[in-house]
Backbone as CSV, one residue per row, in Angstrom:
resi,resn,N_x,N_y,N_z,CA_x,CA_y,CA_z,C_x,C_y,C_z
1,MET,57.627,146.593,140.298,56.890,145.617,139.161,55.789,146.368,138.498
2,ARG,55.083,147.132,139.268,54.176,147.932,138.927,54.141,148.725,137.634
3,TYR,55.490,149.443,137.546,55.857,150.365,136.527,56.115,149.354,135.267
4,LEU,56.638,147.988,135.580,56.771,147.175,134.575,55.680,146.819,133.727
5,TYR,54.672,146.759,134.391,53.526,146.444,133.909,52.926,147.727,132.846
6,VAL,53.113,148.641,133.239,52.652,149.853,132.446,53.536,150.095,131.132
7,TRP,54.832,149.542,131.439,55.713,149.750,130.202,55.383,148.507,129.001
8,LEU,55.031,147.344,129.994,54.664,146.242,128.901,53.132,146.569,128.290
9,THR,52.264,147.087,129.019,51.103,147.333,128.301,51.132,148.362,127.180
10,MET,51.815,149.475,127.160,51.896,150.414,126.183,52.752,150.082,124.936
11,ILE,53.547,149.269,125.412,54.632,148.601,124.182,53.723,147.443,123.444
12,GLY,53.194,146.476,124.403,52.270,145.698,123.842,51.167,146.152,122.909
13,ALA,50.469,147.277,123.232,49.376,147.873,122.552,49.939,148.437,121.102
14,SER,51.017,149.006,121.152,51.935,149.303,120.081,52.013,148.177,118.949
15,LEU,52.668,147.217,119.436,52.839,146.170,118.997,51.643,145.239,118.295
16,ALA,50.445,145.542,119.133,49.233,144.976,118.241,48.805,145.644,117.286
17,VAL,48.941,146.730,117.168,48.804,147.669,115.935,49.540,147.230,114.736
18,ARG,50.960,147.008,114.943,51.809,146.356,113.802,51.514,145.053,113.510
19,ARG,50.937,144.045,114.375,50.688,142.909,114.014,49.334,142.510,113.610
20,LYS,48.669,143.836,113.499,47.274,143.811,113.067,46.337,142.920,113.884
21,GLN,46.719,142.982,115.357,45.930,142.335,116.297,45.152,143.274,117.061
22,PHE,45.009,144.706,116.958,44.240,145.656,117.579,42.661,145.410,117.414
23,VAL,42.213,145.632,118.368,40.729,145.553,118.526,39.978,146.125,117.311
24,THR,39.046,145.179,116.750,38.225,145.663,115.558,36.890,144.965,115.829
25,ILE,35.835,145.577,115.106,34.688,145.093,115.154,34.410,144.531,113.614
26,GLU,35.062,143.341,113.199,34.862,142.615,112.129,33.518,142.566,111.328
27,ALA,32.582,142.289,112.146,31.254,142.086,111.820,30.675,143.356,111.162
28,VAL,31.039,144.354,111.399,30.467,145.740,110.994,31.326,145.781,109.845
29,TYR,32.496,145.678,109.354,33.500,145.843,108.401,32.908,144.929,107.493
30,ASN,32.517,143.522,107.951,32.299,142.847,106.990,31.265,142.977,106.184
31,ILE,30.154,143.455,106.847,28.861,143.894,106.314,28.975,144.838,105.040
32,ILE,29.770,146.057,105.643,30.242,147.120,104.785,30.858,146.679,103.615
33,ASN,32.001,146.038,103.784,32.741,145.672,102.760,31.996,144.821,101.612
34,LYS,31.069,144.140,101.905,30.261,143.035,101.183,29.425,143.977,100.158
35,LYS,28.755,145.035,100.741,27.843,145.825,99.936,28.965,146.691,99.251
36,SER,29.686,147.263,99.555,30.596,148.357,98.776,32.156,147.944,99.219
37,PRO,33.002,147.512,98.674,34.383,147.579,98.736,35.166,148.935,98.815
38,VAL,34.724,149.790,98.065,35.275,151.136,98.566,34.760,151.731,99.752
39,ALA,33.434,151.502,100.195,32.966,151.962,101.673,33.900,151.159,102.504
40,GLY,34.386,149.816,102.370,34.945,149.376,103.214,36.517,149.904,103.444
41,LYS,36.846,150.167,102.271,38.237,151.060,102.629,38.221,152.407,102.974
42,ILE,37.102,152.993,102.918,36.801,154.492,103.381,36.819,153.870,105.101
43,LEU,36.108,152.878,105.536,35.983,152.786,106.780,37.343,152.199,107.360
44,THR,38.088,151.538,106.852,39.529,151.272,107.320,40.156,152.642,107.237
45,VAL,40.042,153.480,106.480,40.953,154.588,106.628,40.545,155.315,107.817
46,VAL,39.326,155.576,108.011,38.582,156.241,109.084,39.117,155.612,110.534
47,ALA,39.061,154.371,110.298,39.299,153.610,111.832,41.081,153.887,112.245
48,ILE,41.755,153.939,110.928,43.045,154.217,111.412,43.387,155.474,111.708
49,ILE,42.626,156.525,110.867,42.955,157.693,111.385,42.338,158.167,113.002
50,MET,41.400,157.505,113.232,40.964,157.442,114.803,41.923,156.812,115.654
51,GLN,42.579,155.770,115.254,43.860,155.232,116.001,45.082,156.037,116.126
52,VAL,45.219,156.576,114.864,46.520,157.973,115.128,46.074,158.807,116.078
53,SER,45.036,159.453,115.895,44.403,160.449,116.877,44.649,160.245,118.168
54,PHE,44.278,158.858,118.595,44.386,158.653,119.983,45.822,158.363,120.468
55,PHE,46.693,157.877,119.562,48.079,157.704,119.840,48.785,159.008,119.790
56,ILE,48.433,160.119,119.143,48.719,161.367,119.275,48.444,161.891,120.310
57,VAL,47.257,161.807,120.954,46.755,162.397,122.301,47.667,162.054,123.298
58,LEU,47.950,160.502,123.268,48.572,160.028,124.064,49.885,160.239,124.064
59,ALA,50.640,160.495,123.251,51.870,160.853,123.177,52.232,162.202,123.723
60,ILE,51.434,163.311,123.155,51.519,164.698,123.681,51.026,164.518,125.059
61,TYR,49.877,164.138,125.529,49.965,164.006,126.920,50.611,163.375,127.689
62,GLY,51.004,162.164,127.418,52.154,161.511,128.135,53.242,162.025,128.383
63,GLN,53.808,162.988,126.954,55.291,163.350,127.159,55.083,164.485,128.367
64,GLN,53.863,165.281,128.518,54.029,166.528,129.363,53.955,165.801,131.002
65,LEU,52.944,164.732,130.878,53.027,164.124,132.398,54.341,163.510,132.767
66,ALA,55.207,163.069,131.745,56.442,162.764,132.251,57.414,163.650,132.401
67,ALA,57.302,164.775,131.693,58.034,165.938,132.122,57.668,166.659,133.432
68,LYS,56.427,166.565,133.758,55.990,167.180,135.016,56.475,166.300,136.043
69,ASN,56.772,165.079,136.092,57.076,164.022,137.258,58.323,163.709,137.122
70,MET,59.220,164.269,136.580,60.791,163.653,136.197,61.382,164.161,137.782
71,ALA,61.088,164.948,138.343,61.509,165.585,140.017,61.224,164.624,140.992
72,ALA,59.865,164.132,140.743,59.318,163.277,141.622,60.221,161.749,141.813
73,GLU,59.821,161.357,142.777,60.386,160.002,143.001,59.402,158.845,143.638
74,SER,59.821,157.592,143.244,58.784,156.789,143.942,59.147,156.298,145.155
75,PRO,58.275,156.255,146.162,58.602,156.110,147.363,59.409,154.916,147.793
76,ALA,58.980,153.771,147.138,59.726,152.382,147.297,60.871,152.362,146.823
77,MET,60.979,152.479,145.303,62.260,152.238,144.673,63.377,153.575,144.399
78,GLY,62.864,154.620,144.681,63.710,155.823,144.567,63.752,156.378,143.233
79,LEU,63.143,155.658,142.308,63.151,156.274,140.582,62.471,157.324,140.478
80,SER,63.062,157.877,139.435,62.155,159.374,138.859,60.755,158.765,138.343
81,MET,59.453,159.437,138.837,58.292,158.900,138.193,58.210,159.224,136.966
82,GLY,59.010,160.126,136.594,58.907,160.586,135.171,59.324,159.284,133.970
83,ILE,60.460,158.362,134.625,60.681,157.169,133.787,59.362,156.233,133.618
84,ALA,58.619,156.046,134.622,57.492,155.481,134.712,56.451,155.764,133.747
85,TYR,56.410,157.267,133.586,55.436,157.712,132.733,55.899,158.058,131.165
86,LEU,57.051,158.120,131.036,57.598,158.001,129.742,57.268,156.712,128.675
87,ALA,56.539,155.600,129.422,55.973,154.569,128.781,54.719,155.116,127.892
88,LEU,54.198,156.304,128.470,53.074,156.775,127.892,53.257,157.421,126.324
89,PRO,54.218,158.403,126.239,54.599,158.941,124.951,55.414,157.980,124.023
90,LEU,56.303,156.943,124.620,56.953,155.884,123.796,55.851,154.885,123.250
91,GLY,54.651,154.511,123.828,53.606,153.707,123.150,52.682,154.723,122.190
92,GLY,52.586,155.666,122.541,51.853,156.727,121.738,52.537,156.981,120.195
93,TYR,54.013,157.225,120.292,54.594,157.261,119.074,54.893,156.178,118.438
94,LEU,54.961,155.052,118.877,55.182,153.814,118.245,53.739,153.365,117.644
95,GLY,52.748,153.899,118.426,51.179,153.310,117.888,51.093,154.198,116.429
96,CYS,51.667,155.347,116.671,51.208,156.267,115.291,52.201,156.017,113.937
97,ILE,53.431,155.580,114.490,54.263,154.968,113.292,53.864,153.560,112.826
98,TYR,53.379,152.741,113.776,52.850,151.386,113.104,51.419,151.524,112.246
99,CYS,50.348,152.503,112.839,49.539,152.929,112.077,49.809,153.396,110.715
100,LEU,50.719,154.384,110.577,51.139,154.665,109.103,51.780,153.902,108.361
101,PHE,52.545,152.659,109.074,52.751,151.581,108.351,51.644,150.671,107.878
102,GLU,50.540,150.499,108.649,49.420,150.048,108.361,48.841,150.543,106.966
103,LEU,48.684,151.806,106.912,48.167,152.722,105.820,48.980,152.442,104.476
104,TYR,50.271,152.446,105.031,51.245,152.003,103.674,50.961,150.646,103.055
105,ASP,50.929,149.763,103.823,50.761,148.311,103.659,49.626,148.025,102.843
106,ARG,48.386,148.740,103.259,47.059,148.675,102.506,46.934,149.334,101.292
107,PHE,47.522,150.281,101.087,47.213,151.398,100.031,48.403,151.717,99.119
108,VAL,49.448,151.709,99.652,50.767,151.788,98.563,51.314,150.400,98.079
109,LYS,51.464,149.493,99.159,51.878,148.228,98.699,50.910,147.488,97.864
110,LYS,49.451,147.815,98.117,48.114,147.137,97.575,48.266,145.673,97.883
111,GLU,48.949,145.102,98.999,48.622,143.630,99.406,47.240,143.582,100.153
112,GLU,46.815,142.421,100.027,45.610,142.032,100.571,46.034,141.809,102.031
113,VAL,45.378,142.536,103.009,45.766,142.491,104.607,44.282,141.849,104.947
114,THR,44.562,141.177,105.801,43.263,140.593,106.634,42.950,141.158,107.792
115,GLN,41.627,141.295,107.934,41.308,142.387,109.159,41.339,141.478,110.523
């Protein structure tokens, strides 16, 4: 059951990015965007780049962790620990993809996206 929580957390975090429900500090964005819409767009791009960077690190190190633990078995269930750790790179890759979708939606489609 514990490993299922890890999988749900990682997949849920990437889905939160896709549904634009990821944690943001809207007060700072609103103040900057009111003074300069260009600065608001720059802040948005910087925030998305930071998210992508986090998800890339999560994917790379999660993949290494999963590979190192493929031979180890969980004591209670007898499953490979690598399967439990595969949630990390999967969540990282999905988060990267969804962040890129966010950039596309904001700047290529040019739709109004709510913060």
